[in-house]
C-alpha positions in Angstrom: 19.1 60.2 109.1 15.9 61.8 109.3 13.0 60.1 111.2 9.3 60.4 111.1 6.7 59.3 113.7 4.4 56.2 112.8 0.8 55.8 113.4 1.9 53.8 116.6 4.4 56.4 117.7 7.6 54.8 116.8 10.4 56.7 115.0 10.7 55.3 111.4 13.4 56.1 109.0 12.4 59.4 106.5 14.2 59.2 103.2 13.3 61.3 100.3 13.0 59.4 96.9 14.6 61.5 94.2 14.1 61.0 90.5 16.4 59.1 88.4 19.3 61.4 87.2 19.3 63.3 90.4 22.5 64.4 91.6 23.3 65.4 95.2 24.4 69.0 95.5 25.0 69.5 99.1 24.4 67.7 102.3 23.6 70.3 105.0 24.3 68.8 108.7 22.0 69.7 111.6 25.0 71.4 112.9 24.4 74.1 110.0 20.5 74.1 110.2 19.0 76.6 112.4 15.7 75.4 113.7 13.2 78.0 114.4 10.2 78.0 117.1 7.2 75.8 116.4 4.6 77.1 114.2 0.9 75.8 115.3 -0.9 74.7 111.9 -3.9 73.4 113.8 -6.3 75.8 112.2 -4.3 75.3 108.7 -3.2 78.8 108.9 0.3 78.1 107.3 -0.1 74.9 105.3 -4.0 74.8 104.6 -3.6 71.7 102.5 -1.6 68.6 102.2 0.7 70.6 99.8 4.0 71.5 101.4 4.9 75.0 102.0 6.8 76.6 99.4 10.5 77.3 100.3 11.6 81.0 101.1 14.8 81.8 100.1 17.4 84.4 98.6 20.0 84.1 96.2 23.0 86.6 96.0 26.2 86.8 94.3 28.9 86.6 96.8 31.1 89.1 95.0 30.8 91.6 92.0 32.9 89.0 90.1 29.9 86.8 90.3 31.9 83.5 90.9 29.8 82.1 93.7 26.3 82.6 94.6 25.3 82.3 98.6 21.5 80.6 98.9 19.6 81.1 102.2 16.7 79.0 102.4 13.9 78.4 105.1 11.7 75.3 104.6 8.9 74.7 106.8 8.6 70.9 107.7 6.1 68.8 109.5 6.6 68.6 113.1 6.7 65.1 113.2 9.8 64.6 111.2 12.9 64.7 112.9 15.8 66.6 110.7 19.2 65.4 111.3 20.4 66.8 108.0 18.8 68.2 104.7 20.2 67.2 101.1 20.0 69.4 98.4 19.8 67.9 94.8 19.9 69.0 91.2 18.3 67.0 88.2 19.5 68.8 85.0 20.0 72.0 86.8 20.9 74.6 84.5 18.5 75.3 81.7 17.2 78.8 79.7 14.2 80.5 80.5 13.9 82.8 77.9 17.4 84.6 77.6 17.9 83.7 81.5 20.1 80.9 82.6 18.1 78.9 85.4 19.3 76.6 88.1 16.8 74.3 89.7 17.6 72.8 92.9 15.4 70.5 95.0 15.4 69.8 99.0 14.3 66.5 99.6 11.8 65.7 102.0 9.9 62.6 102.7 6.1 63.9 103.1 3.2 61.8 104.3 0.5 64.1 102.2 -1.4 64.9 105.2 -1.6 68.7 106.7 0.4 68.6 109.7 -1.0 70.2 113.0 2.6 72.0 113.3 5.7 72.8 111.4 9.3 73.8 112.4 11.2 76.3 110.1 14.7 75.3 109.1 16.9 77.8 107.6 20.4 77.1 105.9 22.8 78.7 103.9 25.3 77.2 101.4 27.2 78.4 98.3 27.3 77.5 94.5 29.2 78.2 91.5 27.3 80.7 89.5 28.8 79.5 85.9 27.6 77.3 83.4 28.5 76.2 79.9 25.2 78.2 79.2 26.4 81.4 81.0 26.2 83.0 84.5 23.2 81.8 86.5 20.5 84.8 86.8 17.5 82.9 88.3 17.1 79.9 90.7 14.2 77.7 91.4 14.2 75.7 94.6 11.6 73.0 95.6 10.9 71.3 98.6 10.5 68.1 97.0 8.9 64.8 97.5 8.5 61.8 94.9 5.1 63.0 94.1 4.9 66.2 92.4 1.6 66.9 93.8 3.3 66.7 97.5 6.4 69.4 96.0 6.4 73.0 96.0 8.6 75.5 94.6 9.5 79.1 93.8 11.6 81.0 91.7 13.9 84.0 92.3 16.4 86.4 90.5 20.0 86.2 91.6 20.8 89.6 93.4 24.1 91.6 93.3 26.5 91.2 96.0 25.7 93.5 99.2 
């Protein structure tokens, strides 16, 4: 379970509340997460407001047959939160964006709506199936998600050919 510091300095459980109908897609254990060097945000240079930093990620087909997609993501999280695992959720994940098949995912994050003084980047990789009843997934949208849409931040990318 992830924890965060309370006002009196104690650790308290940190559980992201996901919307109804959301399904856990992947539970990323701490052993599969790389924690980067602490980032000083005291001047607001990385996260200037109380909105989380948009995730950075790439999505690549694993093979030329396009059966699976590898996603490598980095999320920057308040250093006051202790991350033991990260959960990736999907809510009505596959939809059409024009003629492209779009897959939407959410990394659950319990966020205090405050601008943190420091952050840690957490990088992780996982695979998903690339097909759906609508066709082959061509775009992915990934959010660092909190129950309040104002404190959620997302980005869209095109799935790249295998390397």
